[in-house]
C-alpha positions in Angstrom: 3.6 33.4 37.1 0.9 33.9 39.7 3.3 33.2 42.6 3.9 36.3 44.8 1.6 38.6 42.9 -0.8 38.7 45.8 -4.1 39.3 44.1 -6.8 40.0 46.7 -9.6 38.8 44.5 -9.7 35.0 44.1 -12.0 35.2 41.1 -9.4 37.3 39.3 -6.8 34.7 40.1 -9.0 32.0 38.6 -9.7 33.9 35.4 -5.9 34.6 35.0 -5.3 30.9 35.5 -7.8 29.9 32.8 -6.2 32.4 30.5 -2.7 31.1 31.1 -4.0 27.5 30.6 -5.5 28.4 27.2 -2.2 30.0 26.2 -0.2 26.9 27.2 -2.6 24.6 25.3 -2.5 26.7 22.2 1.3 26.8 22.1 1.4 23.0 22.3 2.0 22.1 25.9 0.3 18.8 26.8 -2.9 19.2 28.6 -1.9 17.0 31.5 1.2 19.2 32.3 -0.6 22.5 31.6 -3.5 21.8 34.0 -1.3 20.4 36.7 1.1 23.4 36.5 -1.6 26.1 36.5 -3.6 24.3 39.2 -0.5 24.1 41.4 0.5 27.8 40.9 -3.1 28.9 41.4 -3.4 27.0 44.7 -0.1 28.4 45.9 -1.3 31.9 45.1 -4.6 31.4 46.9 -3.6 29.2 49.9 0.2 29.3 50.2 2.8 26.5 49.7 1.8 24.3 52.6 -2.0 23.8 51.9 -1.4 23.7 48.2 1.2 21.0 48.5 -1.2 19.0 50.7 -3.9 19.2 48.1 -1.7 18.4 45.2 -0.3 15.4 47.1 -3.6 13.9 48.2 -6.5 14.9 46.0 -5.4 13.3 42.7 -4.8 9.9 44.3 -8.2 10.1 46.1 -10.0 11.0 42.9 -8.3 8.5 40.6 -8.5 5.6 43.1 -12.3 5.6 42.9 -13.7 2.2 42.1 -15.7 3.4 39.1 -12.6 4.2 37.2 -11.5 0.6 37.3 -14.0 -0.1 34.4 -11.7 1.8 32.0 -9.0 -0.7 31.5 -11.6 -3.4 31.1 -13.4 -1.6 28.2 -10.1 -0.7 26.6 -8.8 -4.3 26.8 -12.0 -5.6 25.2 -11.5 -3.5 22.1 -7.8 -4.4 21.6 -8.3 -8.1 22.0 -11.4 -8.1 19.8 -9.3 -6.6 17.0 -6.5 -9.2 17.3 -9.1 -12.0 17.4 -10.3 -11.0 14.0 -13.7 -9.8 15.0 -13.5 -6.6 13.0 -13.1 -8.4 9.7 -16.0 -10.7 10.5 -18.2 -7.7 11.4 -17.4 -5.9 8.2 -17.9 -9.1 6.1 -21.3 -9.7 7.6 -22.3 -6.1 7.2 -21.4 -5.9 3.5 -23.2 -9.2 2.8 -26.4 -7.9 4.4 -26.2 -4.2 3.4 -24.0 -4.1 0.3 -27.1 -4.0 -2.0 -28.0 -0.5 -0.7 -26.8 2.7 -2.5 -23.4 3.3 -1.0 -23.8 -0.2 0.5 -20.1 -0.7 1.5 -20.0 2.7 3.2 -23.3 1.9 5.0 -21.8 -1.5 6.0 -18.8 0.3 7.4 -21.0 2.5 9.6 -22.8 -0.5 11.1 -19.6 -2.5 11.4 -18.0 0.3 13.3 -21.1 0.6 15.5 -20.9 -3.2 16.2 -17.2 -2.9 17.0 -18.0 0.1 19.2 -20.0 -2.3 21.3 -16.8 -4.1 22.3 -14.4 -1.1 22.2 -14.4 2.1 24.2 -11.8 3.9 22.0 -12.7 6.0 19.0 -9.3 6.3 17.5 -8.7 2.5 17.8 -12.0 1.9 15.9 -10.9 4.2 13.1 -7.5 2.7 12.8 -8.9 -0.8 12.6 -11.4 -0.1 9.9 -9.0 2.0 7.9 -7.2 -1.3 7.4 -10.3 -3.4 6.9 -12.9 -1.3 5.1 -11.0 1.3 3.0 -9.3 -1.3 0.7 -12.6 -3.0 0.1 -14.3 0.2 -0.8 -11.5 1.4 -3.1 -11.6 -2.0 -4.8 -15.2 -1.5 -5.9 -14.5 2.1 -7.1 -15.7 4.1 -4.2 -14.5 7.7 -4.0 -11.5 7.7 -1.7 -12.7 10.8 0.2 -16.0 9.1 1.1 -14.1 5.9 2.0 -11.8 7.7 4.4 -14.5 10.0 5.7 -16.9 7.2 6.7 -14.1 5.4 8.6 -13.1 8.5 10.5 -16.8 9.4 11.3 -17.8 5.8 12.0 -15.0 5.5 14.6 -16.7 8.3 16.7 -19.6 6.0 17.5 -17.3 4.3 20.1 -17.7 7.4 22.3 -21.5 6.9 22.6 -22.2 3.2 22.3 -21.3 1.3 25.5 -18.7 0.5 26.6 -17.5 4.1 26.2 -14.4 5.4 28.0 -15.5 9.0 27.6 -18.9 8.4 29.2 -17.1 6.8 32.2 -14.9 9.9 32.5 -17.9 12.2 32.3 -19.6 10.2 35.1 -16.5 10.5 37.3 -16.2 14.2 36.8 -19.8 15.1 37.5 -20.3 12.2 40.0 -23.1 10.6 38.1 -24.0 6.9 37.8 -21.7 5.1 35.3 -24.3 2.5 34.7 -27.1 4.9 33.8 -24.8 6.8 31.5 -23.7 3.7 29.7 -27.3 2.7 29.1 -28.2 6.3 28.0 -25.6 6.1 25.2 -27.0 3.1 23.5 -30.0 4.5 21.7 -28.4 7.9 20.7 -25.5 5.9 19.3 -27.9 3.8 17.3 -29.7 6.9 16.1 -26.4 8.5 15.1 -25.5 5.4 13.1 -28.9 5.4 11.3 -28.5 9.0 10.4 -25.0 8.4 9.0 -26.4 5.5 6.9 -29.3 7.7 5.7 -27.1 10.5 4.6 -24.8 8.1 2.8 -27.7 6.6 0.9 -29.0 10.0 -0.1 -25.5 11.1 -1.2 -25.1 7.8 -3.2 -28.4 8.3 -5.0 -27.0 11.5 -6.6 -23.5 10.1 -7.2 -23.9 6.3 -7.7 -20.7 6.0 -9.7 -18.7 7.1 -6.5 -20.5 4.7 -4.2 -21.9 1.8 -6.1 -24.1 -0.9 -4.6 -22.6 -4.4 -4.2 -24.9 -7.3 -5.1 -24.5 -11.0 -5.7 -24.5 -12.4 -2.2 -26.8 -15.4 -1.6 -28.9 -15.9 1.5 -26.8 -18.8 2.4 -23.7 -16.6 2.5 -25.5 -14.1 4.6 -26.6 -16.6 7.2 -23.1 -18.2 7.4 -21.7 -14.7 8.2 -23.7 -14.4 11.4 -22.4 -17.2 13.8 -18.9 -15.6 14.0 -20.5 -12.5 15.5 -21.9 -14.4 18.5 -19.0 -13.4 20.8 -19.7 -9.7 20.1 -23.4 -10.3 20.7 -22.5 -11.9 24.0 -20.4 -9.0 25.2 -23.2 -6.5 24.4 -25.8 -8.6 26.2 -23.5 -9.1 29.2 -22.7 -5.4 29.6 -26.2 -4.0 28.9 -28.2 -6.6 30.8 -25.8 -6.6 33.8 -25.9 -2.8 34.2 -29.7 -2.6 33.4 -30.8 -5.4 35.8 -28.3 -4.5 38.4 -26.7 -8.0 39.0 -23.3 -6.6 38.3 -21.5 -3.2 38.5 -20.2 -1.7 35.3 -16.7 -2.8 36.3 -17.8 -6.4 36.9 -19.7 -6.3 33.6 -16.6 -5.0 31.8 -14.5 -7.8 33.4 -17.0 -10.4 32.3 -17.0 -9.0 28.7 -13.2 -8.9 28.7 -13.2 -12.5 29.9 -15.5 -13.6 27.0 -13.4 -11.8 24.4 -10.1 -13.1 25.9 -11.5 -16.7 25.9 -12.6 -16.3 22.2 -9.2 -15.0 21.3 -7.5 -18.0 22.9 -9.9 -20.5 21.2 -9.3 -18.9 17.8 -5.6 -19.3 18.2 -4.7 -15.7 18.6 -0.9 -15.5 19.0 0.3 -14.8 22.6 2.4 -11.9 21.1 -0.8 -10.2 20.0 -2.5 -10.7 23.4 0.6 -9.3 25.2 0.5 -6.3 22.8 -3.2 -5.8 23.7 -2.2 -5.7 27.4 0.5 -3.2 26.8 -1.7 -0.9 24.7 -4.4 -1.1 27.4 -1.9 -0.1 30.0 -0.5 2.8 28.0 -4.0 4.2 27.2 -5.1 3.7 30.8 -2.1 5.5 32.2 -2.7 8.4 29.8 -6.3 8.8 30.9 -5.4 8.5 34.6 -2.7 11.1 34.2 -5.1 13.5 32.7 -7.5 12.9 35.6 -4.7 13.6 38.1 -3.8 16.9 36.4 -7.3 18.1 35.9 -8.2 17.2 39.5 -5.6 19.7 40.7 -6.9 22.3 38.4 -10.5 21.7 39.4 -9.6 22.3 43.1 -7.9 25.6 42.1 -11.1 26.6 40.3 -13.1 25.7 43.4 -11.1 27.9 45.7 -11.2 30.7 43.2 -15.0 30.7 42.8 -14.9 30.7 39.0 -17.5 27.9 38.7 -19.9 29.6 41.1 -19.5 33.0 39.4 -20.1 31.4 35.9 -23.2 29.6 37.2 -24.7 32.8 38.7 -24.0 34.7 35.5 -25.6 32.1 33.3 -28.7 31.8 35.5 -29.1 35.6 35.5 -29.2 35.9 31.7 -32.6 37.0 30.4 -32.7 34.5 27.5 -34.4 31.0 27.1 -32.4 28.1 28.5 -32.4 26.4 25.1 -30.6 29.4 23.6 -28.0 29.2 26.3 -27.6 25.5 25.6 -27.1 26.1 21.9 -24.4 28.7 22.7 -22.6 26.3 25.0 -22.7 23.6 22.3 -21.3 26.1 19.8 -18.5 26.9 22.2 -17.7 23.2 22.5 -17.6 23.0 18.7 -15.0 25.8 18.5 -13.0 24.6 21.5 -12.9 21.1 20.0 -11.0 22.4 17.0 -8.0 22.9 19.2 -8.2 20.2 21.9 -8.8 16.4 22.1 -12.1 15.2 23.4 -11.1 13.9 26.8 -9.0 17.0 27.6 -11.8 19.3 26.5 -14.4 17.6 28.8 -12.0 17.5 31.7 -11.3 21.2 31.5 -14.7 22.6 30.8 -17.1 20.4 32.8 -16.1 21.7 36.3 -17.2 25.2 35.1 -20.0 24.4 32.6 -21.8 21.5 34.4 -23.0 23.5 37.5 -24.4 26.2 35.2 -26.2 23.6 33.0 -27.7 21.9 36.1 -28.9 25.3 37.4 -30.8 25.8 34.2 -32.8 22.7 35.0 -31.3 20.2 32.4 -30.9 16.5 33.1 -27.4 15.4 34.0 -27.6 12.2 31.9 -29.0 14.0 28.9 -26.4 16.7 29.0 -23.7 14.0 29.3 -24.8 12.4 26.1 -25.1 15.8 24.3 -21.7 16.9 25.3 -20.1 13.6 24.4 -21.8 13.8 21.0 -20.1 17.2 20.7 -16.8 15.5 21.6 -17.5 13.1 18.7 -17.8 16.0 16.3 -14.5 17.4 17.5 -12.8 14.1 16.7 -13.4 14.7 12.9 -13.2 18.5 12.6 -10.0 20.4 11.6 -7.4 21.3 12.5 -7.1 18.6 15.3 -9.6 16.0 14.0 -7.8 13.1 15.7 -9.7 10.4 13.9 -8.8 12.0 10.5 -5.1 11.9 11.4 -5.4 8.3 12.4 -7.0 7.3 9.1 -4.3 9.3 7.2 -1.5 7.6 9.3 -2.9 4.1 8.4 -3.5 5.1 4.8 -0.9 7.7 3.8 -1.9 7.3 0.2 -5.1 9.3 1.0 -4.1 12.9 1.7 -5.2 14.4 5.0 -7.1 17.1 3.0 -9.1 14.4 1.3 -10.0 12.8 4.7 -11.2 16.1 6.0 -13.3 16.7 2.9 -14.7 13.2 3.2 -16.2 13.9 6.7 -18.2 16.9 5.5 -21.4 15.0 4.9 -21.0 13.3 8.3 -20.6 16.7 10.0 -24.0 17.5 8.6 -25.3 14.2 10.0 -23.9 15.0 13.4 -25.7 18.4 13.4 -28.9 16.6 12.6 -28.3 14.1 15.4 -27.7 17.0 17.9 -31.0 18.6 16.8 -32.9 15.3 17.2 -31.5 14.8 20.7 -32.4 18.4 21.6 -36.0 18.0 20.3 -36.5 14.5 21.7 -34.5 14.1 25.0 -36.5 10.9 25.7 -34.2 9.1 23.3 -31.5 9.6 25.9 -33.4 9.3 29.1 -35.7 6.4 28.3 -33.4 3.4 29.1 -31.8 5.1 32.2 -35.3 5.9 33.6 -36.3 2.3 33.2 -33.3 1.3 35.2 -34.1 3.7 37.9 -37.7 2.6 38.0 
């Protein structure tokens, strides 16, 4: 423990605290408890019991009570209600009727159906769980390779972290004190680009192995047109959120509330059981409490890092390096890729951004652009072993598909994610175009 050791160098105390935190995380202590404990002990070592207790008692509430965070339960609720209202099945049905004729058509349909569901859901794991029930049985029925079927669902679920509404983008905005609205707009085009690259790599793969991902034909134009009207509520939610934030006639929280109202009304009109709606409210509450608890714990740890001077020292060291900023950025992204193998996406961002973000800004990078890049890295972490949370979710829903097969199935999508990162590095305008229009 740090208590009573009496280090005269605050920076050394900060580095020891980071080391102890990593040890706790590796041995399996939950992030929320690890960061809170180390943050408290570090503050006591640096400031004493009185000031440390004051910070721990006040700061978390002040941070988590910010108005911007109220958008999170709205976004989460939209996703759960949309699932219980049957919108996921309708999305997948429409996608397979319009795209099933392509090589690997059902897998491509799954990608765009998950992208569509991501537009009404801010939770990646929820998206993967839903489509593991909807899409995998359909793909297996038509003879698709089970590794591909599981992999595309796990990878497709990650699109929910970029395409608004996105809970992780909101968390990033809160941590770095950036505009939630601009970040949500910024995620739209990169999310679409990521989905297109997923679809492209599936088509290329299916060209070489058509027996493992056959095209599905036979749908008439009448059947295709009939599949579109049920998607109108999803279209409405997307238009409400994007237009409200872009044109400025509603805050992200208000836009989320309007979207939640639309989905809730549709669920009632479709006869969704009250038991399912009550379950949606409970799941929303549980996930919201989990996220807020993480924010409370990390806020304490961030204050500890601030008093220790670790963030400032790291920034000064990065800026002093005699290497191109792009090389530093690539190294940071590689570090995220490694760290993401052992931590969940939200915890990883909450822990690293207080130190990494000031250094990245000192290098001259755009805050919005970096937010999308780092969230895309969080997407990759959701499907990479040994954590790969989305892969575990797919395996939990479909225990007949071994976890090893799920991880093998995401291999081609890992390649697609690397391509997406390269595209966003080369063409940052893909990220900044919509937010810049909003600012203009």
